[in-house]
Residue frames as qw, qx, qy, qz and C-alpha x, y, z in Angstrom:
[[0.067, 0.516, -0.684, -0.511, 142.77, 119.50, 85.59],
 [0.875, 0.257, -0.075, -0.403, 141.27, 117.30, 82.87],
 [0.505, -0.388, 0.761, 0.128, 142.73, 113.82, 82.74],
 [0.304, 0.329, -0.712, -0.541, 143.32, 111.76, 79.67],
 [0.010, 0.089, 0.992, -0.085, 141.22, 108.98, 81.22],
 [0.456, 0.371, 0.343, -0.733, 137.90, 110.80, 80.73],
 [0.503, 0.286, 0.786, 0.217, 135.77, 108.88, 78.21],
 [0.106, 0.468, -0.129, -0.868, 134.21, 112.07, 76.76],
 [0.389, 0.360, 0.820, 0.216, 131.54, 110.34, 74.70],
 [0.234, 0.880, 0.342, -0.231, 129.80, 113.66, 74.05],
 [0.129, -0.741, 0.398, 0.525, 133.10, 115.14, 72.89],
 [0.359, -0.065, 0.829, 0.424, 133.50, 112.37, 70.33],
 [0.342, 0.640, 0.686, 0.043, 130.01, 112.87, 68.90],
 [0.114, 0.935, 0.125, -0.312, 130.44, 116.62, 68.56],
 [0.185, -0.628, 0.559, 0.508, 133.94, 116.46, 67.06],
 [0.392, 0.141, 0.849, 0.325, 132.81, 113.74, 64.66],
 [0.309, 0.796, 0.509, -0.109, 129.93, 116.00, 63.65],
 [0.000, -0.860, 0.220, 0.460, 132.33, 118.86, 62.89],
 [0.303, -0.321, 0.774, 0.454, 134.43, 116.51, 60.79],
 [0.387, 0.425, 0.805, 0.148, 131.39, 115.20, 58.91],
 [0.215, 0.885, 0.264, -0.316, 130.17, 118.76, 58.23],
 [0.048, -0.738, 0.447, 0.503, 133.49, 119.76, 56.62],
 [0.334, -0.082, 0.869, 0.356, 133.77, 116.57, 54.57],
 [0.361, 0.607, 0.708, -0.023, 130.22, 117.01, 53.28],
 [0.189, 0.934, 0.163, -0.254, 130.85, 120.63, 52.28],
 [0.410, -0.441, 0.504, 0.619, 134.27, 120.28, 50.60],
 [0.611, 0.629, 0.476, 0.062, 134.10, 121.39, 47.01],
 [0.551, 0.664, 0.171, 0.475, 134.91, 123.96, 44.37],
 [0.146, -0.955, 0.117, -0.229, 135.75, 126.80, 46.78],
 [0.722, -0.567, 0.363, 0.158, 138.32, 124.65, 48.57],
 [0.795, 0.219, 0.358, 0.438, 139.87, 123.48, 45.30],
 [0.302, 0.865, 0.090, 0.390, 140.01, 127.09, 44.11],
 [0.426, -0.880, 0.208, -0.033, 141.77, 128.07, 47.34],
 [0.764, -0.374, 0.416, 0.321, 144.59, 125.54, 47.11],
 [0.672, 0.440, 0.351, 0.481, 145.11, 126.14, 43.38],
 [0.070, 0.960, 0.028, 0.269, 145.25, 129.90, 44.04],
 [0.560, -0.753, 0.324, 0.120, 147.91, 129.36, 46.72],
 [0.799, 0.001, 0.434, 0.416, 149.90, 127.15, 44.30],
 [0.475, 0.719, 0.256, 0.439, 149.68, 129.78, 41.56],
 [0.191, -0.967, 0.096, -0.142, 150.65, 132.56, 44.00],
 [0.715, -0.539, 0.374, 0.243, 153.61, 130.55, 45.30],
 [0.741, 0.218, 0.414, 0.481, 154.86, 129.78, 41.80],
 [0.269, 0.881, 0.163, 0.353, 154.44, 133.40, 40.73],
 [0.381, -0.899, 0.217, -0.010, 156.41, 134.62, 43.73],
 [0.775, -0.303, 0.428, 0.353, 159.15, 132.07, 43.12],
 [0.634, 0.507, 0.352, 0.466, 159.39, 132.96, 39.44],
 [0.055, 0.959, 0.038, 0.277, 159.49, 136.67, 40.23],
 [0.575, -0.759, 0.285, 0.108, 162.08, 136.12, 42.91],
 [0.800, -0.039, 0.415, 0.433, 164.31, 134.04, 40.63],
 [0.476, 0.714, 0.252, 0.448, 164.10, 136.66, 37.86],
 [0.162, -0.968, 0.082, -0.175, 164.92, 139.50, 40.23],
 [0.688, -0.587, 0.370, 0.209, 167.86, 137.61, 41.74],
 [0.792, 0.308, 0.317, 0.420, 169.20, 137.00, 38.22],
 [0.330, 0.696, 0.022, 0.637, 169.95, 140.74, 38.08],
 [0.588, -0.760, -0.270, 0.065, 170.66, 141.14, 41.79],
 [0.547, 0.078, -0.100, 0.827, 173.86, 143.12, 41.34],
 [0.161, -0.515, -0.117, -0.834, 171.31, 145.93, 41.60],
 [0.007, 0.043, -0.761, 0.647, 170.50, 146.22, 45.36],
 [0.577, 0.078, 0.199, -0.788, 166.75, 146.88, 44.90],
 [0.756, 0.176, -0.518, -0.358, 166.51, 143.73, 42.75],
 [0.373, 0.154, -0.853, 0.331, 168.30, 141.71, 45.45],
 [0.245, 0.006, 0.585, -0.773, 165.92, 142.92, 48.17],
 [0.695, 0.170, -0.038, -0.698, 162.82, 142.32, 46.04],
 [0.686, 0.240, -0.660, -0.192, 164.02, 138.93, 44.78],
 [0.228, 0.133, -0.855, 0.446, 165.05, 137.69, 48.20],
 [0.403, 0.046, 0.455, -0.793, 161.74, 138.83, 49.74],
 [0.756, 0.199, -0.217, -0.584, 159.65, 137.14, 47.05],
 [0.618, 0.226, -0.753, 0.003, 161.65, 133.93, 47.19],
 [0.011, -0.134, 0.777, -0.615, 161.46, 133.86, 51.02],
 [0.593, 0.108, 0.300, -0.740, 157.66, 134.14, 50.95],
 [0.748, 0.273, -0.456, -0.398, 157.46, 131.56, 48.14],
 [0.430, 0.216, -0.849, 0.220, 159.51, 129.08, 50.14],
 [0.241, -0.035, 0.659, -0.712, 157.42, 129.68, 53.27],
 [0.712, 0.187, 0.022, -0.676, 154.18, 129.11, 51.34],
 [0.694, 0.289, -0.628, -0.204, 155.56, 125.98, 49.67],
 [0.262, 0.188, -0.859, 0.398, 156.78, 124.53, 52.95],
 [0.193, 0.065, 0.657, -0.726, 153.90, 125.43, 55.27],
 [0.603, 0.301, 0.240, -0.698, 150.60, 125.80, 53.40],
 [0.731, 0.404, -0.408, -0.369, 151.44, 123.52, 50.47],
 [0.449, 0.342, -0.820, 0.099, 154.01, 120.86, 51.34],
 [0.142, -0.122, 0.803, -0.566, 153.00, 120.17, 54.93],
 [0.588, 0.200, 0.397, -0.676, 149.28, 120.06, 54.23],
 [0.723, 0.382, -0.401, -0.414, 149.31, 118.31, 50.87],
 [0.378, 0.307, -0.863, 0.135, 151.55, 115.59, 52.33],
 [0.324, -0.021, 0.720, -0.613, 148.96, 115.13, 55.09],
 [0.068, 0.302, 0.910, 0.277, 146.48, 114.09, 52.40],
 [0.157, 0.485, 0.431, -0.745, 144.28, 117.15, 52.98],
 [0.423, 0.526, -0.190, -0.713, 143.65, 117.57, 49.25],
 [0.164, -0.103, 0.949, 0.247, 143.59, 113.92, 48.12],
 [0.407, 0.496, 0.691, -0.335, 139.79, 114.10, 47.87],
 [0.339, 0.688, -0.152, -0.623, 140.18, 116.30, 44.77],
 [0.870, 0.235, 0.421, 0.102, 141.56, 113.35, 42.80],
 [0.414, 0.888, -0.201, 0.017, 144.17, 115.60, 41.20],
 [0.922, -0.044, -0.093, 0.372, 147.52, 113.76, 40.88],
 [0.403, 0.561, -0.157, 0.706, 149.33, 117.11, 40.86],
 [0.282, -0.543, 0.330, -0.719, 148.00, 117.96, 44.35],
 [0.912, -0.225, -0.267, -0.216, 148.17, 114.58, 46.06],
 [0.555, -0.706, 0.430, -0.094, 150.03, 113.22, 49.07],
 [0.906, -0.023, 0.381, 0.185, 151.37, 110.29, 47.03],
 [0.686, 0.526, 0.212, 0.455, 152.96, 112.45, 44.32],
 [0.012, -0.978, 0.058, -0.198, 153.94, 115.78, 45.91],
 [0.771, -0.090, -0.188, 0.602, 157.65, 116.38, 46.56],
 [0.148, -0.970, -0.181, 0.061, 158.35, 119.55, 48.46],
 [0.411, 0.732, -0.261, 0.477, 161.11, 122.18, 48.38],
 [0.589, -0.694, 0.335, -0.245, 162.71, 120.83, 51.56],
 [0.099, 0.568, -0.817, -0.020, 165.79, 118.69, 52.20],
 [0.417, -0.076, 0.872, -0.247, 164.01, 115.71, 53.75],
 [0.183, -0.080, -0.806, -0.557, 162.26, 113.43, 51.22],
 [0.563, -0.244, -0.084, -0.785, 158.47, 113.53, 51.43],
 [0.817, -0.160, -0.527, -0.171, 158.08, 109.82, 52.23],
 [0.512, 0.021, -0.622, 0.593, 160.54, 109.95, 55.13],
 [0.136, -0.152, 0.284, -0.937, 158.77, 112.98, 56.61],
 [0.682, -0.219, -0.300, -0.630, 155.34, 111.38, 56.20],
 [0.735, -0.127, -0.652, 0.137, 156.53, 108.38, 58.22],
 [0.381, -0.070, -0.552, 0.738, 157.96, 110.32, 61.17],
 [0.172, -0.029, 0.147, -0.974, 155.34, 113.10, 61.14],
 [0.630, -0.112, -0.308, -0.704, 152.04, 111.69, 59.91],
 [0.796, -0.116, -0.580, -0.130, 152.35, 108.14, 61.18],
 [0.572, -0.112, -0.602, 0.546, 154.41, 108.55, 64.38],
 [0.063, 0.040, -0.303, 0.950, 153.88, 112.09, 65.68],
 [0.482, -0.167, -0.146, -0.847, 150.17, 112.38, 64.91],
 [0.739, -0.233, -0.612, -0.157, 149.46, 108.92, 66.30],
 [0.688, -0.344, -0.478, 0.425, 151.48, 109.22, 69.52],
 [0.077, 0.779, 0.006, 0.622, 151.21, 112.98, 70.11],
 [0.175, -0.689, 0.404, -0.575, 153.27, 113.98, 73.16],
 [0.940, -0.327, -0.019, -0.100, 153.53, 110.45, 74.57],
 [0.187, -0.777, 0.601, 0.013, 156.95, 110.16, 76.19],
 [0.470, -0.263, 0.834, 0.121, 158.90, 107.33, 74.56],
 [0.566, 0.455, 0.681, 0.094, 156.50, 107.09, 71.60],
 [0.348, 0.916, 0.189, 0.071, 156.40, 110.57, 70.06],
 [0.707, -0.044, 0.057, 0.704, 159.93, 111.40, 68.92],
 [0.154, 0.685, 0.195, 0.685, 158.72, 114.94, 68.09],
 [0.537, -0.831, -0.131, -0.058, 158.51, 115.57, 71.84],
 [0.466, -0.768, 0.323, 0.298, 161.91, 117.26, 71.91],
 [0.687, 0.685, -0.237, -0.058, 163.15, 115.95, 68.54],
 [0.896, 0.027, -0.277, 0.347, 165.71, 113.76, 70.39],
 [0.412, 0.425, -0.264, 0.761, 167.73, 116.89, 71.31],
 [0.206, -0.450, 0.203, -0.845, 165.44, 118.51, 73.87],
 [0.195, -0.310, -0.863, 0.347, 163.87, 117.62, 77.18],
 [0.222, -0.318, -0.224, -0.894, 160.38, 119.17, 77.11],
 [0.731, -0.463, -0.256, -0.432, 158.65, 117.32, 79.96],
 [0.371, -0.586, 0.625, -0.359, 159.44, 116.25, 83.51],
 [0.948, 0.017, 0.254, -0.192, 158.47, 112.75, 82.37],
 [0.761, 0.552, -0.277, 0.200, 161.63, 112.64, 80.25],
 [0.799, -0.441, -0.064, 0.403, 164.67, 111.49, 82.24],
 [0.037, 0.976, -0.187, -0.104, 167.22, 114.29, 82.62],
 [0.869, 0.082, 0.056, 0.484, 170.71, 114.02, 81.09],
 [0.385, -0.593, 0.048, 0.706, 173.60, 116.50, 81.40],
 [0.318, 0.158, 0.540, 0.763, 173.46, 117.17, 77.65],
 [0.015, -0.780, -0.590, -0.209, 170.13, 118.92, 78.17],
 [0.344, -0.682, -0.160, 0.626, 171.90, 121.76, 79.97],
 [0.185, -0.297, 0.402, 0.846, 172.86, 123.11, 76.53],
 [0.321, 0.501, 0.778, 0.202, 169.45, 122.77, 74.88],
 [0.121, 0.888, 0.180, -0.406, 168.98, 126.53, 74.74],
 [0.110, -0.605, 0.556, 0.559, 172.13, 126.67, 72.61],
 [0.336, 0.135, 0.881, 0.304, 170.91, 123.72, 70.51],
 [0.294, 0.740, 0.587, -0.145, 167.71, 125.61, 69.80],
 [0.054, 0.839, -0.157, -0.519, 169.59, 128.70, 68.63],
 [0.155, -0.364, 0.774, 0.495, 171.53, 126.52, 66.17],
 [0.342, 0.314, 0.882, 0.081, 168.51, 124.52, 65.07],
 [0.308, 0.736, 0.366, -0.480, 166.30, 127.46, 64.10],
 [0.296, 0.726, -0.329, -0.527, 168.28, 128.74, 61.05],
 [0.133, 0.346, -0.891, -0.262, 169.22, 125.15, 60.07],
 [0.662, 0.011, 0.491, -0.567, 165.79, 123.66, 60.67],
 [0.846, 0.368, -0.189, -0.335, 165.49, 121.77, 57.38],
 [0.435, 0.464, -0.753, 0.168, 168.85, 120.10, 58.06],
 [0.283, -0.239, 0.746, -0.553, 167.76, 119.18, 61.58],
 [0.789, 0.169, 0.262, -0.529, 164.50, 117.66, 60.32],
 [0.731, 0.470, -0.459, -0.186, 166.29, 115.79, 57.52],
 [0.250, 0.379, -0.837, 0.306, 168.74, 114.16, 59.97],
 [0.467, -0.091, 0.604, -0.639, 165.95, 113.53, 62.48],
 [0.824, 0.257, -0.012, -0.505, 163.84, 111.76, 59.83],
 [0.518, 0.416, -0.747, -0.018, 166.68, 109.25, 59.33],
 [0.835, -0.462, -0.028, -0.297, 165.82, 107.94, 62.85],
 [0.450, 0.487, -0.681, 0.310, 169.40, 107.26, 64.02],
 [0.373, -0.357, 0.617, -0.594, 168.11, 106.79, 67.56],
 [0.902, 0.057, 0.130, -0.409, 165.83, 103.97, 66.35],
 [0.754, 0.437, -0.483, 0.089, 168.82, 102.25, 64.74],
 [0.087, 0.503, -0.691, 0.513, 170.76, 102.50, 68.00],
 [0.542, -0.178, 0.581, -0.581, 167.92, 100.83, 69.95],
 [0.204, 0.000, 0.963, 0.177, 167.24, 98.14, 67.33],
 [0.440, 0.547, 0.524, -0.483, 163.93, 99.63, 66.24],
 [0.588, 0.752, -0.089, -0.283, 165.18, 100.25, 62.70],
 [0.913, 0.024, 0.246, 0.324, 167.44, 98.05, 60.62],
 [0.339, -0.538, 0.353, 0.686, 170.75, 99.25, 59.25],
 [0.328, 0.246, 0.712, 0.570, 169.54, 98.42, 55.76],
 [0.040, 0.838, 0.533, 0.110, 166.48, 100.64, 56.13],
 [0.305, -0.827, 0.000, 0.472, 168.68, 103.37, 57.60],
 [0.381, -0.286, 0.526, 0.705, 171.14, 103.22, 54.69],
 [0.242, 0.536, 0.694, 0.416, 168.24, 103.28, 52.20],
 [0.094, -0.927, -0.347, 0.104, 166.98, 106.45, 53.89],
 [0.386, -0.645, 0.240, 0.615, 170.47, 107.97, 53.86],
 [0.378, 0.101, 0.652, 0.650, 170.67, 107.30, 50.13],
 [0.095, 0.758, 0.598, 0.242, 167.30, 108.98, 49.61],
 [0.247, -0.903, -0.135, 0.326, 168.33, 111.99, 51.66],
 [0.441, -0.402, 0.408, 0.692, 171.67, 112.37, 49.87],
 [0.301, 0.357, 0.671, 0.576, 169.93, 112.31, 46.49],
 [0.044, -0.873, -0.474, -0.104, 167.28, 114.82, 47.55],
 [0.376, -0.805, 0.011, 0.459, 169.79, 117.10, 49.27],
 [0.468, -0.143, 0.488, 0.723, 172.07, 117.06, 46.23],
 [0.189, 0.591, 0.606, 0.497, 169.20, 118.21, 44.01],
 [0.215, -0.916, -0.329, 0.075, 168.15, 120.92, 46.45],
 [0.460, -0.660, 0.174, 0.568, 171.65, 122.27, 46.96],
 [0.437, 0.078, 0.559, 0.700, 172.44, 122.15, 43.23],
 [0.113, 0.756, 0.559, 0.321, 169.26, 124.07, 42.41],
 [0.235, -0.952, -0.192, 0.047, 169.70, 126.91, 44.90],
 [0.439, -0.789, 0.277, 0.330, 173.47, 127.17, 45.16],
 [0.471, -0.191, 0.634, 0.583, 174.77, 126.10, 41.75],
 [0.346, 0.490, 0.693, 0.400, 172.20, 126.18, 38.93],
 [0.051, 0.924, 0.374, 0.066, 170.43, 129.48, 39.58],
 [0.327, -0.802, 0.185, 0.465, 173.60, 131.38, 40.58],
 [0.464, -0.119, 0.616, 0.625, 175.33, 130.18, 37.40],
 [0.268, 0.644, 0.630, 0.341, 172.34, 131.24, 35.31],
 [0.126, -0.943, -0.232, 0.203, 172.65, 134.69, 36.90],
 [0.623, 0.582, -0.029, 0.521, 176.05, 135.34, 35.35],
 [0.246, 0.475, -0.322, 0.781, 177.54, 138.52, 36.88],
 [0.521, -0.502, 0.157, -0.673, 174.90, 138.34, 39.64],
 [0.735, -0.013, -0.678, 0.017, 175.97, 134.82, 40.69],
 [0.334, 0.029, -0.677, 0.656, 177.23, 135.72, 44.17],
 [0.321, -0.051, 0.295, -0.898, 174.33, 137.99, 45.20],
 [0.740, -0.050, -0.415, -0.528, 171.92, 135.39, 43.75],
 [0.624, -0.018, -0.745, 0.234, 173.55, 132.68, 45.86],
 [0.082, 0.031, -0.553, 0.829, 173.33, 134.97, 48.92],
 [0.522, -0.071, -0.038, -0.849, 169.66, 135.63, 48.18],
 [0.764, -0.066, -0.584, -0.265, 168.87, 131.93, 47.93],
 [0.470, -0.010, -0.722, 0.507, 170.72, 131.25, 51.19],
 [0.153, -0.060, 0.350, -0.922, 168.83, 134.07, 52.88],
 [0.658, -0.090, -0.266, -0.698, 165.46, 132.82, 51.62],
 [0.725, -0.078, -0.685, 0.012, 166.14, 129.30, 52.88],
 [0.294, 0.008, -0.632, 0.717, 167.24, 130.68, 56.25],
 [0.366, -0.095, 0.123, -0.917, 164.15, 132.87, 56.55],
 [0.755, -0.104, -0.461, -0.454, 161.95, 129.85, 55.73],
 [0.616, -0.034, -0.723, 0.311, 163.78, 127.75, 58.34],
 [0.055, 0.053, -0.494, 0.866, 163.44, 130.40, 61.05],
 [0.532, -0.094, -0.057, -0.839, 159.73, 130.84, 60.33],
 [0.781, -0.093, -0.551, -0.280, 158.84, 127.13, 60.18],
 [0.470, 0.009, -0.714, 0.519, 160.84, 126.43, 63.36],
 [0.142, -0.089, 0.354, -0.920, 159.03, 129.25, 65.16],
 [0.663, -0.095, -0.199, -0.715, 155.54, 128.14, 64.10],
 [0.767, -0.041, -0.636, -0.073, 156.12, 124.46, 64.83],
 [0.377, 0.013, -0.679, 0.630, 157.73, 124.99, 68.23],
 [0.242, -0.069, 0.275, -0.928, 155.07, 127.53, 69.26],
 [0.721, -0.085, -0.308, -0.615, 152.34, 125.05, 68.33],
 [0.826, -0.059, -0.560, 0.011, 153.81, 122.20, 70.36],
 [0.639, -0.036, -0.527, 0.559, 155.85, 123.45, 73.32],
 [0.137, -0.547, 0.167, -0.809, 154.34, 126.51, 75.08],
 [0.123, -0.005, 0.787, -0.604, 153.13, 126.25, 78.66],
 [0.648, 0.199, 0.232, -0.697, 149.72, 124.65, 78.82],
 [0.741, 0.323, -0.516, -0.283, 150.69, 121.86, 76.40],
 [0.756, -0.424, 0.439, -0.236, 150.68, 118.53, 78.21],
 [0.360, 0.411, -0.828, -0.122, 152.84, 115.45, 77.83],
 [0.884, -0.188, 0.065, -0.423, 151.68, 111.91, 78.56],
 [0.258, -0.441, 0.859, -0.007, 153.12, 108.57, 79.57],
 [0.308, 0.047, -0.884, -0.348, 152.49, 105.12, 78.15],
 [0.001, -0.298, -0.866, 0.402, 150.13, 104.46, 81.08],
 [0.299, 0.399, 0.172, -0.850, 147.92, 107.34, 79.92],
 [0.518, 0.342, -0.432, -0.654, 147.21, 105.65, 76.59],
 [0.080, -0.018, 0.996, -0.046, 146.54, 102.10, 77.79],
 [0.136, 0.522, 0.842, 0.016, 143.19, 101.06, 76.26],
 [0.024, 0.318, 0.004, -0.948, 142.82, 104.59, 74.91],
 [0.403, 0.621, 0.663, -0.109, 139.35, 105.33, 73.55],
 [0.371, 0.566, 0.370, 0.637, 138.58, 107.60, 70.63],
 [0.230, -0.933, -0.192, -0.198, 137.45, 110.30, 73.07],
 [0.649, -0.654, 0.153, 0.357, 140.71, 110.03, 74.99],
 [0.629, 0.145, 0.361, 0.673, 142.66, 110.26, 71.72],
 [0.123, 0.806, 0.308, 0.490, 140.77, 113.44, 70.80],
 [0.458, -0.887, -0.059, 0.019, 141.45, 114.85, 74.26],
 [0.728, -0.355, 0.231, 0.539, 145.17, 114.07, 74.00],
 [0.479, 0.442, 0.347, 0.674, 145.37, 115.91, 70.66],
 [0.117, -0.900, -0.214, -0.362, 143.72, 118.99, 72.18],
 [0.591, -0.797, 0.080, 0.095, 145.81, 118.97, 75.34],
 [0.763, -0.210, 0.314, 0.525, 149.03, 118.20, 73.43],
 [0.420, 0.457, 0.352, 0.700, 148.82, 121.24, 71.12],
 [0.124, -0.642, -0.280, 0.703, 148.61, 125.04, 71.29],
 [0.419, 0.762, 0.414, 0.268, 147.18, 127.65, 68.94],
 [0.353, -0.225, 0.047, 0.907, 148.76, 130.93, 67.81],
 [0.244, 0.797, 0.472, -0.288, 146.45, 133.88, 67.26],
 [0.212, -0.314, 0.385, 0.841, 146.71, 136.01, 64.13],
 [0.513, 0.527, 0.049, -0.676, 144.97, 137.30, 61.04],
 [0.883, 0.413, 0.152, -0.165, 144.27, 135.70, 57.66],
 [0.529, 0.730, -0.423, 0.091, 147.69, 136.35, 56.12],
 [0.259, -0.575, 0.726, -0.274, 149.48, 135.07, 59.24],
 [0.787, -0.028, 0.561, -0.256, 147.51, 131.83, 59.11],
 [0.823, 0.562, -0.051, -0.071, 148.16, 131.29, 55.40],
 [0.330, 0.735, -0.556, 0.202, 151.89, 131.84, 55.88],
 [0.365, -0.431, 0.753, -0.337, 151.89, 129.50, 58.88],
 [0.291, 0.023, -0.917, -0.270, 150.18, 126.77, 56.87],
 [0.625, -0.465, -0.213, -0.590, 147.17, 127.39, 59.10],
 [0.684, -0.103, -0.642, 0.332, 149.20, 125.75, 61.86],
 [0.130, -0.293, 0.351, -0.880, 148.30, 128.69, 64.06],
 [0.802, -0.176, 0.018, -0.570, 145.25, 126.42, 64.42],
 [0.217, 0.387, -0.892, 0.083, 147.48, 123.62, 65.72],
 [0.441, 0.013, 0.746, -0.499, 144.77, 122.18, 67.98],
 [0.747, 0.430, 0.146, -0.486, 142.34, 121.84, 65.09],
 [0.508, 0.567, -0.619, -0.194, 145.11, 120.41, 62.92],
 [0.016, -0.283, 0.931, -0.228, 145.88, 117.71, 65.46],
 [0.561, 0.196, 0.624, -0.508, 142.22, 116.83, 65.89],
 [0.739, 0.577, 0.308, -0.160, 141.57, 116.83, 62.12],
 [0.384, -0.533, 0.488, 0.575, 144.97, 116.45, 60.39],
 [0.344, 0.128, 0.759, 0.537, 143.51, 115.45, 57.01],
 [0.225, 0.828, 0.500, -0.117, 140.86, 118.18, 56.65],
 [0.469, 0.634, 0.137, 0.599, 141.66, 121.08, 54.29],
 [0.451, -0.191, -0.330, 0.807, 143.78, 123.67, 56.08],
 [0.061, -0.274, -0.164, -0.946, 141.68, 126.59, 54.84],
 [0.561, -0.523, -0.499, -0.404, 138.78, 125.24, 56.95],
 [0.538, -0.194, -0.610, 0.549, 140.61, 125.39, 60.29],
 [0.019, -0.090, 0.182, -0.979, 139.61, 129.02, 60.85],
 [0.588, -0.255, -0.337, -0.690, 135.98, 127.96, 60.42],
 [0.752, -0.227, -0.618, 0.035, 136.39, 124.96, 62.71],
 [0.369, 0.179, -0.547, 0.730, 138.35, 126.70, 65.48],
 [0.348, -0.294, 0.232, -0.860, 135.46, 128.63, 67.17],
 [0.846, -0.186, -0.280, -0.413, 133.39, 125.43, 67.28],
 [0.758, 0.033, -0.564, 0.327, 136.24, 123.43, 68.81],
 [0.152, 0.260, -0.460, 0.835, 136.98, 126.16, 71.35],
 [0.573, -0.290, 0.053, -0.765, 133.33, 126.42, 72.38],
 [0.886, -0.100, -0.426, -0.151, 133.19, 122.65, 72.68],
 [0.557, 0.141, -0.586, 0.572, 136.25, 122.66, 74.95],
 [0.168, -0.297, 0.324, -0.882, 134.65, 125.33, 77.13],
 [0.765, -0.243, -0.151, -0.577, 131.46, 123.27, 77.50],
 [0.919, -0.081, -0.382, 0.061, 133.46, 120.19, 78.47],
 [0.527, -0.828, 0.188, 0.027, 135.84, 122.06, 80.77],
 [0.873, 0.082, 0.156, 0.455, 138.89, 121.28, 78.63],
 [0.256, -0.728, 0.169, 0.612, 141.81, 123.73, 78.57],
 [0.654, 0.668, 0.267, 0.237, 142.31, 125.33, 75.13],
 [0.524, -0.509, 0.133, 0.670, 145.86, 126.71, 74.93],
 [0.461, 0.694, 0.334, 0.441, 146.06, 129.79, 72.71],
 [0.308, -0.794, -0.042, 0.522, 147.83, 133.15, 72.57],
 [0.415, 0.886, -0.160, -0.134, 149.58, 135.65, 70.28],
 [0.836, 0.390, -0.274, 0.272, 152.84, 134.66, 68.63],
 [0.140, 0.669, -0.482, 0.548, 155.04, 136.72, 70.97],
 [0.633, -0.464, 0.406, -0.468, 153.54, 135.07, 74.05],
 [0.994, 0.042, 0.065, -0.072, 153.76, 131.54, 72.67],
 [0.661, 0.560, -0.346, 0.359, 157.34, 132.15, 71.55],
 [0.110, -0.639, 0.520, -0.557, 158.41, 133.48, 74.96],
 [0.819, -0.294, 0.307, -0.386, 156.60, 130.61, 76.67],
 [0.953, 0.260, -0.141, 0.062, 158.33, 128.05, 74.45],
 [0.426, 0.596, -0.478, 0.484, 161.75, 129.47, 75.27],
 [0.444, -0.545, 0.452, -0.549, 160.87, 129.46, 78.97],
 [0.960, -0.097, 0.145, -0.220, 159.97, 125.79, 78.73],
 [0.806, 0.444, -0.303, 0.248, 163.17, 124.92, 76.86],
 [0.170, 0.601, -0.524, 0.578, 165.30, 126.63, 79.50],
 [0.643, -0.441, 0.341, -0.525, 163.29, 125.29, 82.45],
 [0.984, -0.032, 0.122, -0.124, 163.51, 121.66, 81.40],
 [0.567, 0.613, -0.475, 0.276, 167.22, 122.00, 80.64],
 [0.154, -0.522, 0.649, -0.531, 167.65, 121.71, 84.40],
 [0.306, -0.097, -0.943, 0.086, 167.13, 118.51, 86.41],
 [0.078, 0.378, 0.696, -0.605, 163.81, 118.16, 88.16],
 [0.213, 0.033, -0.301, -0.929, 161.46, 120.88, 86.85]]
């Protein structure tokens, strides 16, 4: 087994070269890609809203709900997640920039950037440092002390999946950090205020404004919006959990990262992530997070380049004898559930 204490100087040089190659070649094709995705997402959302406005007709409800579901998935995964990572800041376009983008998701962008970009991507899978290792609710490693509440984590996961945006919004408030003194009550209340304001706008848009504009179709429109949000939540939960928690993904302790070198950081990102295999459309709808390993190694490179990077990273791992966790969605999903149920029990 590879240990996190390998210096891997050759690994650093080769991964840095991959990064430099992509940065040097970013340009018009990449900008065209992200603007095409934005235009497609907005077209699908507009079409979905129009169809749901006359959704007393069953075919209109089905078409509108399907279009809105895909639009919300694209906005959340390929647009919101990746734009907020700063992947498109190099374009210099204020409309597609991590400092200005606000996504169609309950949690405010700034709160998510703090917990995800700054905490999770820095301390990936380090027990006690990476709060995403189990999202407070789950025990996902034998390094995490067992508590009786973990016995129900399979049930928690069933509830979390359709309500994922609510779970992330509450998680981003960091109530556990307040309890341990790592976050002040004032900062917590400021974040609560931000969440309440954002949530009010989101709920009013999907469950008040557009249903009212639909007149006689108000109730089916509301049902369509609720369905689209639920579909988006189920999909994002599936992709994120399958990229972080299948078997083969390692967790680390604070001792592992003492005096951590750049090579050891790269190695931790590779060993702390898993890929999901699929075709072009699957990867676009997953925000290219089917390439979770490449995303963790290069979180700020354009997502459309991960498919190009992945064979190089995999070959590099093979040369250095580093495990590269990958598999089809069904296998990663089953493996993730197995891990959730296994670590619900003491020991493991």
